[in-house]
Residue frames relative to the residue before (quaternion, step in Angstrom):
aa qw qx qy qz dx dy dz
X 1.0000 0.0000 0.0000 0.0000 0.00 0.00 0.00
X 0.4157 -0.6943 0.5323 0.2486 3.54 -0.94 0.97
X 0.3302 -0.7475 0.5453 0.1866 3.61 -0.86 1.07
X 0.2830 -0.7522 0.5866 0.0993 3.55 -0.90 1.10
X 0.0108 -0.8194 0.5727 -0.0229 3.61 -0.44 1.13
X 0.3081 0.7921 -0.4793 0.2190 3.62 1.31 0.29
X 0.7461 0.3616 -0.2296 0.5098 3.64 1.07 -0.52
X 0.6029 0.5566 -0.3632 0.4414 3.58 1.22 0.25
X 0.0638 -0.7735 0.6285 0.0518 3.48 -1.36 0.32
X 0.5722 -0.5950 0.4227 0.3740 3.65 -1.08 0.60
X 0.6135 -0.5197 0.4550 0.3826 3.52 -1.27 0.47
X 0.7692 -0.0445 0.0451 0.6359 3.55 0.98 -0.97
X 0.4274 -0.6653 0.5481 0.2725 3.53 -1.00 0.91
X 0.0482 -0.7922 0.6082 -0.0131 3.63 -0.64 1.20
X 0.5748 0.6255 -0.4372 0.2955 3.53 -1.43 -0.01
X 0.3687 0.7378 -0.4797 0.2992 3.60 1.30 0.39
X 0.7740 0.3581 -0.1406 0.5028 3.54 1.11 -0.78
X 0.7505 0.3091 -0.2179 0.5420 3.61 1.23 0.28
X 0.5430 -0.5730 0.4682 0.3971 3.53 -1.22 0.01
X 0.1931 -0.7522 0.6159 0.1326 3.52 -1.17 0.64
X 0.1818 -0.7640 0.6108 0.1005 3.52 -1.36 0.18
X 0.5641 -0.5536 0.4799 0.3808 3.60 -1.28 0.26
X 0.4961 -0.6341 0.4808 0.3474 3.63 -0.93 0.65
X 0.0685 0.7686 -0.6305 0.0841 3.57 -1.05 0.83
X 0.6995 -0.4556 0.3397 0.4333 3.47 -1.39 0.15
X 0.1879 -0.7875 0.5778 0.1031 3.62 -0.82 0.86
X 0.0734 -0.8024 0.5918 -0.0211 3.60 -0.86 1.02
X 0.0046 -0.7298 0.6835 0.0171 3.54 -1.04 0.89
X 0.0142 -0.8138 0.5768 -0.0693 3.58 -0.55 1.23
X 0.4203 -0.6947 0.5160 0.2729 3.54 -0.80 1.01
X 0.0390 -0.8150 0.5753 -0.0566 3.58 -0.57 1.13
X 0.3969 -0.7428 0.4842 0.2374 3.66 -0.70 1.09
X 0.5495 -0.5878 0.4606 0.3746 3.57 -1.14 0.50
X 0.6256 -0.5699 0.3976 0.3545 3.52 -1.20 0.75
X 0.6547 0.5499 -0.3249 0.4041 3.53 1.04 -0.75
X 0.4108 -0.6973 0.4806 0.3377 3.61 1.29 -0.36
X 0.7898 -0.2972 0.2208 0.4890 3.50 -1.27 -0.39
X 0.2652 -0.7788 0.5534 0.1299 3.59 -1.07 0.81
X 0.4932 0.6628 -0.4866 0.2839 3.57 -1.29 -0.13
X 0.4606 -0.6541 0.5092 0.3173 3.45 -1.32 -0.41
X 0.7919 -0.3078 0.1882 0.4927 3.66 -1.25 -0.17
X 0.7623 0.3869 -0.2277 0.4662 3.59 0.94 -0.70
X 0.7825 0.2211 -0.1215 0.5692 3.59 0.90 -0.93
X 0.0804 -0.8136 0.5757 -0.0146 3.54 -0.54 1.22
X 0.2227 -0.7703 0.5913 0.0863 3.54 -0.92 1.08
X 0.2468 0.7644 -0.5534 0.2202 3.48 -0.75 1.17
X 0.5756 -0.5529 0.4351 0.4166 3.63 -1.17 0.06
X 0.6790 -0.5574 0.3175 0.3571 3.52 -1.13 0.68
X 0.2189 -0.7374 0.6250 0.1332 3.52 -1.12 0.85
X 0.6206 -0.5512 0.3878 0.4009 3.58 -1.11 0.44
X 0.6799 0.4911 -0.3285 0.4344 3.63 0.89 -0.68
X 0.6517 0.4827 -0.3118 0.4951 3.62 1.27 -0.15
X 0.4543 0.7276 -0.4542 0.2405 3.67 1.08 -0.08
X 0.6153 0.5246 -0.3547 0.4695 3.59 0.98 -0.67
X 0.6760 0.4869 -0.2847 0.4744 3.58 0.91 -0.98
X 0.6296 0.5258 -0.3488 0.4533 3.62 0.95 -0.70
X 0.6508 0.5040 -0.3168 0.4712 3.60 0.90 -0.90
X 0.6356 0.5473 -0.3108 0.4470 3.55 1.07 -0.80
X 0.6100 0.5425 -0.3294 0.4744 3.51 1.12 -0.83
X 0.6955 0.4582 -0.3148 0.4552 3.66 0.70 -1.00
X 0.6422 0.5251 -0.3425 0.4410 3.63 0.98 -0.64
X 0.6783 0.4485 -0.2861 0.5069 3.56 1.17 -0.64
X 0.7829 0.3772 -0.1889 0.4573 3.67 0.82 -0.87
X 0.8179 0.1412 -0.0126 0.5577 3.60 1.01 -0.70
X 0.1071 0.8319 -0.5400 0.0697 3.67 0.73 0.89
X 0.4695 0.7115 -0.4081 0.3269 3.53 1.23 -0.42
X 0.6410 0.5437 -0.3389 0.4226 3.66 1.11 -0.59
X 0.4025 0.7098 -0.4764 0.3275 3.62 1.22 0.00
X 0.8199 0.2218 -0.1704 0.4996 3.61 -0.74 0.99
X 0.6174 0.5368 -0.3352 0.4672 3.53 1.38 -0.03
X 0.6541 -0.4750 0.3413 0.4796 3.66 -1.12 -0.07
X 0.6623 0.4835 -0.3114 0.4802 3.67 1.25 -0.16
X 0.3019 0.7847 -0.4950 0.2194 3.59 1.22 0.24
X 0.5368 0.6422 -0.4120 0.3602 3.64 0.99 -0.55
X 0.5629 0.6264 -0.3899 0.3724 3.60 1.08 -0.53
X 0.7155 0.4629 -0.2448 0.4624 3.50 1.16 -0.72
X 0.6936 0.4721 -0.2202 0.4975 3.55 1.34 -0.25
X 0.2856 -0.7997 0.4877 0.2026 3.70 -0.13 1.16
X 0.5802 0.5966 -0.3794 0.4044 3.66 1.15 -0.39
X 0.7309 0.4552 -0.2514 0.4420 3.55 1.10 -0.45
X 0.4788 0.6966 -0.4213 0.3287 3.54 1.26 0.08
X 0.5858 0.6431 -0.3723 0.3234 3.59 0.94 -0.84
X 0.7695 0.3647 -0.2078 0.4813 3.60 0.84 -0.85
X 0.7173 0.4752 -0.2170 0.4611 3.58 1.22 -0.23
X 0.8067 0.3242 -0.1056 0.4826 3.55 0.88 -0.98
X 0.4571 -0.6746 0.5146 0.2668 3.65 -0.89 0.94
X 0.2270 -0.7786 0.5802 0.0749 3.59 -0.95 1.02
X 0.5266 -0.6273 0.4691 0.3303 3.53 -1.00 0.74
X 0.6018 0.6102 -0.3256 0.3992 3.57 1.14 -0.79
X 0.7868 0.1595 -0.0565 0.5935 3.57 1.09 -0.83
X 0.0586 0.8751 -0.4752 0.0695 3.53 1.03 0.91
X 0.6259 0.5829 -0.3387 0.3921 3.53 0.90 -0.93
X 0.7337 0.3929 -0.2045 0.5153 3.56 1.03 -0.90
X 0.7133 0.4843 -0.2654 0.4315 3.58 0.89 -0.95
X 0.6045 0.5903 -0.3868 0.3694 3.56 1.00 -0.62
X 0.7233 0.3838 -0.2388 0.5221 3.61 1.09 -0.37
X 0.7636 0.4127 -0.2218 0.4443 3.59 1.00 -0.71
X 0.7008 0.4775 -0.2931 0.4416 3.62 1.06 -0.49
X 0.4896 -0.6867 0.4568 0.2831 3.63 -0.90 1.01
X 0.7970 0.3059 -0.1603 0.4954 3.62 0.88 -0.71
X 0.1043 -0.7582 0.6373 0.0896 3.53 -1.27 0.61
X 0.1142 -0.8076 0.5779 0.0282 3.57 -0.59 1.16
X 0.1242 -0.7557 0.6403 0.0590 3.55 -0.86 1.04
X 0.1066 -0.8289 0.5491 -0.0053 3.57 -0.96 0.94
X 0.2920 -0.6705 0.6390 0.2383 3.50 -1.36 0.33
X 0.1489 -0.7706 0.6166 0.0616 3.57 -0.75 1.15
X 0.3363 -0.6996 0.6022 0.1867 3.50 -1.04 0.97
X 0.3051 -0.7791 0.5043 0.2136 3.70 -0.22 1.12
X 0.6020 0.5798 -0.3795 0.3967 3.61 1.09 -0.43
X 0.7983 0.2530 -0.1126 0.5349 3.55 1.06 -0.70
X 0.3988 -0.7136 0.4785 0.3207 3.64 1.28 -0.32
X 0.5204 0.6413 -0.4059 0.3913 3.66 1.25 0.33
X 0.4405 -0.6135 0.5860 0.2936 3.50 -1.37 0.48
X 0.1041 -0.8486 0.5177 0.0336 3.57 -0.63 1.10
X 0.7590 0.0528 -0.0495 0.6471 3.50 1.48 -0.19
X 0.0003 -0.8053 0.5905 -0.0530 3.56 -1.16 0.62
X 0.1363 -0.7399 0.6458 0.1300 3.49 -1.32 0.35
X 0.1678 -0.7693 0.6020 0.1331 3.64 -1.24 0.35
X 0.1434 -0.7478 0.6465 0.0467 3.46 -1.05 1.00
X 0.1602 -0.7831 0.5996 0.0397 3.50 -1.09 0.85
X 0.1551 -0.8035 0.5637 0.1121 3.69 -0.75 0.87
X 0.1705 -0.7160 0.6727 0.0761 3.40 -1.37 0.79
X 0.2416 -0.8685 0.4102 0.1381 3.45 0.47 1.38
X 0.6585 0.5398 -0.3153 0.4190 3.52 0.89 -0.99
X 0.7415 0.3854 -0.2182 0.5040 3.58 1.26 -0.51
X 0.3686 -0.7334 0.4774 0.3137 3.57 1.35 0.08
X 0.4971 0.6591 -0.4121 0.3857 3.50 0.92 1.03
X 0.1013 -0.7569 0.6408 0.0795 3.49 -1.13 0.69
X 0.2252 -0.7515 0.6116 0.1028 3.50 -0.92 0.99
X 0.2992 -0.6893 0.6307 0.1940 3.60 -1.08 0.88
X 0.1749 -0.8806 0.4330 0.0811 3.48 0.28 1.28
X 0.8367 -0.0722 0.1234 0.5286 3.51 0.70 -1.07
X 0.0083 0.7412 -0.6694 -0.0489 3.59 -1.29 0.41
X 0.0532 0.7951 -0.5980 0.0860 3.51 -1.02 0.96
X 0.1287 -0.7687 0.6249 0.0466 3.50 -1.23 0.82
X 0.5199 -0.6319 0.4549 0.3515 3.61 -0.83 0.88
X 0.5841 -0.6161 0.4007 0.3445 3.57 -1.00 0.87
X 0.6683 0.5022 -0.3044 0.4567 3.62 1.03 -0.58
X 0.7471 0.3921 -0.1954 0.4998 3.62 1.18 -0.31
X 0.4083 0.7438 -0.4565 0.2679 3.67 1.22 0.16
X 0.3225 0.6549 -0.6169 0.2941 3.45 -0.37 1.40
X 0.6576 -0.5834 0.3394 0.3345 3.57 -1.12 0.84
X 0.7277 0.4817 -0.2697 0.4071 3.57 0.68 -0.99
X 0.5701 0.6354 -0.3703 0.3662 3.51 1.13 -0.55
X 0.7626 0.3789 -0.1943 0.4869 3.61 1.03 -0.84
X 0.4017 0.7385 -0.4673 0.2735 3.60 1.21 -0.16
X 0.7009 0.4279 -0.2706 0.5024 3.62 0.80 -1.05
X 0.6261 0.5555 -0.3550 0.4166 3.63 0.95 -0.81
X 0.6900 0.4737 -0.3004 0.4575 3.55 0.91 -0.89
X 0.6267 0.5281 -0.3261 0.4712 3.55 1.04 -0.75
X 0.6329 0.5193 -0.3186 0.4778 3.67 0.92 -0.94
X 0.6829 0.5015 -0.3013 0.4374 3.58 0.84 -0.89
X 0.6540 0.5240 -0.2991 0.4564 3.56 1.02 -0.84
X 0.6440 0.5114 -0.3210 0.4697 3.56 1.07 -0.81
X 0.6274 0.5129 -0.3612 0.4613 3.64 0.94 -0.64
X 0.6589 0.4822 -0.3211 0.4798 3.62 0.94 -0.87
X 0.6761 0.5171 -0.3221 0.4144 3.62 0.76 -0.94
X 0.7327 0.4149 -0.2295 0.4882 3.59 1.09 -0.75
X 0.5067 0.6926 -0.4128 0.3051 3.64 1.23 -0.04
X 0.5466 -0.6143 0.4209 0.3831 3.65 1.09 -0.47
X 0.4651 0.6770 -0.4312 0.3734 3.51 1.41 0.02
X 0.2410 -0.7676 0.5698 0.1674 3.61 -1.12 0.55
X 0.7680 0.2853 -0.1573 0.5514 3.60 1.31 -0.04
X 0.1432 -0.7925 0.5898 0.0602 3.53 -0.70 1.06
X 0.0289 -0.7693 0.6364 0.0484 3.61 -1.15 0.64
X 0.0494 0.7809 -0.6216 -0.0360 3.51 -1.28 0.26
X 0.1215 -0.7785 0.5990 0.1426 3.54 -1.23 0.06
X 0.2228 -0.7755 0.5832 0.0938 3.53 -1.15 0.68
X 0.5036 -0.6296 0.4815 0.3437 3.59 -1.03 0.64
X 0.4935 -0.6458 0.4697 0.3447 3.62 -1.05 0.55
X 0.6606 0.4786 -0.3211 0.4811 3.61 1.18 -0.16
X 0.7137 0.4089 -0.2495 0.5111 3.55 1.27 0.18
X 0.0960 -0.8452 0.5251 0.0265 3.61 0.37 1.34
X 0.4925 0.6722 -0.4312 0.3458 3.62 1.15 -0.28
X 0.7266 0.3923 -0.2359 0.5123 3.50 0.84 -1.06
X 0.5341 0.5760 -0.4170 0.4573 3.68 1.07 -0.39
X 0.6989 0.4834 -0.2712 0.4520 3.55 0.88 -0.95
X 0.5714 0.5576 -0.3687 0.4761 3.55 1.15 -0.65
X 0.6758 0.4842 -0.3021 0.4664 3.65 0.80 -0.93
X 0.6681 0.4907 -0.3255 0.4548 3.61 0.76 -0.88
X 0.6967 0.4515 -0.3002 0.4697 3.63 0.83 -0.90
X 0.6391 0.5519 -0.2998 0.4439 3.55 1.21 -0.53
X 0.5168 -0.6620 0.3872 0.3805 3.59 1.34 -0.17
X 0.3591 0.7227 -0.5101 0.2976 3.64 1.17 0.34
X 0.3834 -0.6974 0.5530 0.2466 3.59 -1.18 0.61
X 0.4028 -0.6871 0.5543 0.2415 3.53 -1.00 0.87
X 0.1176 -0.8072 0.5742 0.0701 3.62 -0.79 1.02
X 0.7943 -0.3091 0.1484 0.5015 3.57 1.16 0.10
X 0.3471 -0.6562 0.6134 0.2695 3.55 -1.39 -0.05
X 0.2068 -0.7995 0.5610 0.0575 3.50 -0.81 1.19
X 0.3033 -0.7785 0.5199 0.1778 3.60 -0.25 1.19
X 0.8739 0.0503 -0.0482 0.4811 3.61 -0.91 0.92
X 0.1597 0.8482 -0.4917 0.1154 3.59 1.17 0.62
X 0.8383 0.1070 0.0176 0.5343 3.51 0.74 -1.15
X 0.4506 -0.6249 0.5521 0.3189 3.58 -1.18 0.60
X 0.0563 -0.8030 0.5932 -0.0111 3.58 -0.93 0.91
X 0.4252 -0.6795 0.5340 0.2689 3.56 -1.04 0.79
X 0.2446 -0.8004 0.5449 0.0518 3.55 -0.99 1.05
X 0.5254 -0.6006 0.4350 0.4172 3.68 1.23 0.04
X 0.8277 0.2650 -0.1682 0.4652 3.51 -1.41 0.16
X 0.6890 -0.5124 0.3169 0.4030 3.62 0.88 0.87
X 0.6016 0.5661 -0.3504 0.4414 3.56 1.22 0.53
X 0.0086 -0.7717 0.6315 0.0749 3.54 -1.25 0.45
X 0.1040 -0.7891 0.6023 0.0606 3.58 -1.18 0.27
X 0.4580 -0.6273 0.5164 0.3608 3.63 -1.28 0.08
X 0.2876 -0.7757 0.5482 0.1225 3.57 -0.63 1.22
X 0.3211 -0.7078 0.5983 0.1949 3.61 -1.16 0.60
X 0.1446 -0.8168 0.5585 0.0090 3.53 -0.93 0.93
X 0.3632 -0.6890 0.5948 0.1989 3.55 -1.24 0.74
X 0.1520 -0.8244 0.5435 0.0432 3.64 -0.74 1.04
X 0.1110 -0.7875 0.6062 -0.0098 3.52 -1.07 0.91
X 0.0885 -0.7865 0.6056 0.0823 3.52 -1.34 0.31
X 0.0211 -0.7968 0.5988 0.0787 3.48 -1.31 0.19
X 0.3649 -0.7199 0.5325 0.2550 3.60 -0.89 0.71
X 0.1833 -0.7762 0.5961 0.0924 3.58 -1.15 0.61
X 0.8259 0.1464 -0.1150 0.5322 3.60 -0.97 0.74
X 0.7767 -0.2691 0.2493 0.5121 3.55 -0.78 -1.06
X 0.2991 0.8045 -0.4819 0.1763 3.59 1.19 0.25
X 0.6427 0.5576 -0.3079 0.4256 3.54 1.05 -0.89
X 0.6144 0.5775 -0.3302 0.4242 3.56 1.16 -0.65
X 0.6869 0.4579 -0.2877 0.4855 3.59 1.24 -0.44
X 0.5986 0.5802 -0.3832 0.3979 3.61 1.10 -0.11
X 0.4981 -0.6458 0.4941 0.3012 3.58 -1.05 0.89
X 0.3702 -0.7218 0.5510 0.1956 3.57 -1.24 0.53
X 0.6905 -0.5154 0.3071 0.4042 3.52 -1.19 0.46
X 0.5493 0.6512 -0.3844 0.3556 3.61 1.17 -0.54
X 0.7885 0.2812 -0.1850 0.5147 3.55 1.11 -0.48
X 0.4528 0.6712 -0.4684 0.3537 3.54 1.21 0.40
X 0.2125 -0.7248 0.6294 0.1824 3.55 -1.36 0.34
X 0.0467 0.8316 -0.5446 0.0981 3.56 -0.12 1.37
X 0.5179 -0.5993 0.5241 0.3130 3.49 -1.24 0.70
X 0.6363 -0.5708 0.3364 0.3952 3.59 -0.91 0.68
X 0.6571 0.4928 -0.3183 0.4733 3.63 0.95 -0.76
X 0.6427 0.5134 -0.3163 0.4725 3.57 1.00 -0.83
X 0.6334 0.5253 -0.3281 0.4638 3.57 0.95 -0.82
X 0.6504 0.5216 -0.3290 0.4435 3.60 0.97 -0.80
X 0.6226 0.5192 -0.3078 0.4980 3.60 1.05 -0.81
X 0.6602 0.5312 -0.3218 0.4223 3.61 0.86 -0.93
X 0.6749 0.5245 -0.2870 0.4324 3.49 0.96 -1.07
X 0.6296 0.5181 -0.3161 0.4851 3.53 1.09 -0.78
X 0.6487 0.5094 -0.3088 0.4737 3.61 0.86 -0.88
X 0.6483 0.5315 -0.3336 0.4312 3.55 0.94 -0.88
X 0.6498 0.5104 -0.3147 0.4672 3.60 0.95 -0.96
X 0.6542 0.5176 -0.3007 0.4623 3.61 0.92 -0.81
X 0.6919 0.4744 -0.2604 0.4779 3.54 0.87 -1.01
X 0.5905 0.5461 -0.3782 0.4583 3.63 1.05 -0.57
X 0.6558 0.5129 -0.3001 0.4657 3.57 0.95 -0.88
X 0.6108 0.5384 -0.3340 0.4749 3.58 1.04 -0.88
X 0.6906 0.4787 -0.2817 0.4633 3.61 0.78 -1.00
X 0.6521 0.5233 -0.3288 0.4391 3.60 0.89 -0.73
X 0.6742 0.4719 -0.2679 0.5009 3.54 0.99 -0.95
X 0.6099 0.5280 -0.3534 0.4737 3.67 1.04 -0.62
X 0.6719 0.5115 -0.2898 0.4503 3.61 0.83 -0.95
X 0.6531 0.5040 -0.3022 0.4776 3.50 1.09 -0.80
X 0.6219 0.4983 -0.3465 0.4948 3.61 1.01 -0.59
X 0.6216 0.5305 -0.3388 0.4662 3.57 0.98 -0.74
X 0.6833 0.4908 -0.2912 0.4555 3.56 0.84 -0.92
X 0.6247 0.5143 -0.3297 0.4864 3.64 1.07 -0.72
X 0.6576 0.4855 -0.3393 0.4655 3.62 0.88 -0.82
X 0.6356 0.5261 -0.3491 0.4442 3.64 0.93 -0.68
X 0.6511 0.5261 -0.3149 0.4473 3.57 1.02 -0.86
X 0.6297 0.5479 -0.3182 0.4495 3.49 1.06 -0.96
X 0.6892 0.4965 -0.2901 0.4409 3.55 0.93 -0.93
X 0.6196 0.5358 -0.3134 0.4803 3.46 1.16 -0.82
X 0.6452 0.5503 -0.3128 0.4279 3.56 0.99 -0.86
X 0.7276 0.4599 -0.2227 0.4577 3.52 1.16 -0.82
X 0.5439 0.6277 -0.3919 0.3957 3.48 1.39 -0.32
X 0.5437 -0.6243 0.4568 0.3256 3.65 -1.15 0.81
C-alpha cells in the first residue's frame, strides 16, 4: 500500500546543518572485492558455500557459543542458514536478497571453516553492521584473519551502504582495540544489551561497546549538534564522547599518513 503523508508533518523541521535529499529506493547489495577470493594455498578466504555450512556452524559453536539463546543463535544451527545467509553458489540472487553475508577462511588441508565474519544489512537505513568475527580456538593467530578482515571490509565498502555500525563484547578488548585503531567512533556502552550463554546451564545479559563509521557521503546527511535539542546530562555525555572520538580520528589519520609515507619510501 502506498503511504500518504500529505496530511503529516515532522515534529521538528531538521536539516539546517546537513544536506538533504528526496526519498528514493535504497539498495544494499553484497558485492565481492575485485581481487576475488584471498588467502594462500592452504587458507582460502571467500564467502560461504553451501557445502561449508555444517563446518561454519561448528566453528561458531566452538568459537562463539555465547550467542546461544540470543537473537544470533542461528549462527550455531546449520538448518537456519538457507533463508538468512548469502551463498557463493547462488550469489547473483542471494547478494541482493539475503540479510547476512558470511565470509570464511577454509583450511584446504581439512576442508573445515576455521574463521569467519558476519555482516548484516539494514537496507532501508543504508546501513551495514559488522556483526561478528570468530576464529577457531585451535587457529588463533594474528596473521590468519588479516585477509579475512580485509575481504569483509571490501564487501561492506562496495555494498552501497553509507553507515557502518558494530558492537564488541565488554569481555573482548581485542576487537574494541581493532575498532579504535581503525578510526571507528565510539557511540556508547549498552548495559545488558544481549542475552549470552555462560556455560553450566547459566545465562546472563552481556554489556556491549558500540561504534559507528560513515561511508562515502553519509556524514554530509547527518545533522550537527547546532540543531540538536539535548537534555543537559545527554549533552555532557555527547561532549565527552566527541572529545574522545576526536582523539581517535587524529591518531587514525596519523597512522594513515605514516603508512602512505612508508609505501612512498619503498616505491622505486
